[in-house]
N, C-alpha and C positions, 0 to 999 in steps of 0.2 A: 600419445595423442594429446594435444593442447586444447583446452576448453576456454570459454569466456567466463570471467569471474563476475559474479553479482554480489553486492554488499548492501545490507539494509541497516541504516542507522536508526535505532529506536531509543526511547527514553530510558530503558533499563538495560538494553543489550545491543551490541553491534554484531551482526551475524553475516557470514559470507560463505559461499560455496561456488565451485566451478559448475557450470550448467551445461548439460548435454542438450543443445538446442534442436537436435533432430527428434529427441524423445520427449522433451519438456520435463526433465527431471534432473536432480542433482547427479553429477558425475562422480562426486566424492562426498563423504560425510561433511555436513556443515560444521563450521567452527563458530562458536559464540564466545564473546568476551564482554564482560560488563561495561556499560557505558561509563566513561570517566566522569567524575564530579569535581569541579564544574565541567560541563560538557561543551567546552569551547571548540571552535573549529580546529584549533591547533592540537588540543588533546585528542579529539576524535580522529584526526589525521594520523596520529601516532598509533592508535589502535588499528586503524585500517591498514597501515603499513605492516603491522604484525600479521594481519590476515593475509595480505598479499605475499609476504615472505613465507608464511606457512605453506602456501600452495606452490611456491617456487616456480619451477619451469613447467608445471602442469597447466598453466594458463598463459594466454598470449593476447595481444591486441588491447583494445579499449576495455576499461572497467566500468561497469554500471553501478551507480551508487544511488540509493534512495534516501530521502529525508522526509520527516513529517511536516512538510511545509510546501507552499507553492514554489515553483522554480521558473523564473522568467529570464531567458537569455543567460542562464548560468548563475543567476543571482537569486538568493532566498530573501524576498522582500520582508518577510515576517517569520516568526518562529514561536510555536506554542510549547513544545515539550522538550526543547533543548536550550542551552544557554543563549541569552539574548545577543551574544556576540555574533550569532548567525544572521541577525536581522539586518538586511541591506548589504550583506556580504557577498562578494564575488566568489562563491564557494567552489564552483566547477573549475575555474582556472587555478584557484589555490590548491585544490586537491591534485590536479594534474601536475602542478609544479612539485608538490611534496612527494608524489608517488613515481614521478618520471614516466608516467604512462598517460595516454589520453583517457579522459574521464567523461562519462555521460551521466549528468546529475538529473534526477527527476523525482517528482512527488511519489510517496510510497503507495498511495492508493492507485495512482495512475499505473505504476509498475505492476501491482497485483492484477489490475484490470487487463493490461497488455498480455500477461500470461494466461489469464482465464479466456480471453478472446482467441488466443492462438491454440491453446492446448486443452482448455477446460470447458466450463459450462456455456461459454459464449461462442464456442467454435462454430463457424459457418452460419452464425446468426446475423441477419441484416436488420435494418431499421435502427431505432434508438435503444441501446442497451445501457442500463445504469448499474454499475458495480458499486456496492456499498460494503465498507469494512467496519464491522461492529467491534470496537475495542474500548480503550480508555476514552476515546472520542468516537466520531463517525467520519470516516473518509469516504470520498466518492470519486468515481471515474466515469466519464461519459464517452460513449462510442456511437458514431453514426455510420452505418454500413461498414463497420470494422475499423473506422478511422477515429483515433483518440482526439477528443476535444479537451485539452489539458487544463489542469489547475482549477477544476471545479471545487468549490468549498460548500457543498450543499448540506454538509453536516451542521453548518452554522446558520442555515435558514431559520427564520422565526416560525415557530409553530405554537399556537395558543399563548403568545406573548413571551415565549422562552426560546433561547438558542437551542435548537433541536437536540444537539448531542448532550446537553445537560439534563435531558429527560428521557432519552431513548438509547443511549449508548450501553454497551455491556458493562462498562465501568460504573454507570449510574445504577444498573440493576444490582451489581455487587455491593456498592456502597450502601444502598438502601435495604439490602437483604430481601429483594422482591422475588416472589415466585415467578416462574416463566409465564404462567397464566396472567399475572398482573402486569408483568413487563410487556407482554404482547399488546396490551391496551395502548401503551405508549408507542410501540412500534407501529400499531395500526394507524394512529394519528400521523406519524411521521411519513410512512409510505403512502398513505392516502393523500397527503399534502403534495408529495413529489408527483404522484400520479395526476392530480389536478393541474399541476404546473406544467408538466412536460409530456404527458401522455406517452410513456415509453412502451416499447414492445416486450421488454424483459427486464426484471430485476435479478441481479446476482448478489447473494449475501455471503460475504467472506468474513475474515477475522477468526480468532481462535474459537469463539462460541459457535461458529457454523458447524462444528462437528456434532453439536447437539441440536441441529436444526429441526429434528423431528419433535422437539419439545415446545417450539414456538411458531415455526412457519405455518403449520396447519391451522393455527388459531387466527391467522390473518385473513381478512375478507377484502380482496382486491380484484379489480378487473384485469390487471396485468399479471401474467405468470411470474412467480417468484421462486427461485431455486437456489440451493446452496452452492457455493463455490466448490470446485473439485480438487484444486491444488492445495487447499488449506494454507498453512503458514509457509509453504514453499513458494507461494505465488510471487511475493515481492522480489525475492532474490532472482528467480527465473525471469521475471519481467524486466528487471534491471539489466540482466545479462543480454536479454533479447534486444532491448533498446540500444545497448552499447554496440552490439554486433551489427545492427541495421544502420547505424550512423555512417 
């Protein structure tokens, strides 16, 4: 049986796996290769090609690929955590040419949100759902009645005079050596600001730190329910595959 391949390009690693889109899980174990340095589109395309070749004839059809950047009509207008050669680059068409397969390129947080809305914490939830990914920075994905509103960059909204992710990301907690209790005060300010701005029906919190959600989510005092993501770090790859299969 052939599956849809999802690939997640990150600042430290490029990861891929065939996804079983009936079950919302990896069909085969994930392959991770360190992100090349410099992380130009050409260098990353070579790594992606290795991942595609690794899974051989076990995948078919379009490939879903995520990047840590907005994606507008296949172009990455800016880039934060990869080489600046991605900025203003027609990355979707380039990758399709290099891989000889159709490619669906999308923002990494949007991909994670797509998976959570289909298979995880957002399943069957109507209204406005905001997915946040707490990592080196803060990614966000917005859904209204299950429909993605793409390329939100609410990790960069200003809170107390600062770019929010510089004071509330998991990376900030690690750099500053903060306890979860102290970090929760920064998270409180961030989520309260989002709540005032958008009045969502649900917050979903993803990223690697979400597996320790019991150490910080209960410390937040919000009107909006806030729950951990269920698919953890598999969400981006599964969401990328799902987006590709639906095109």
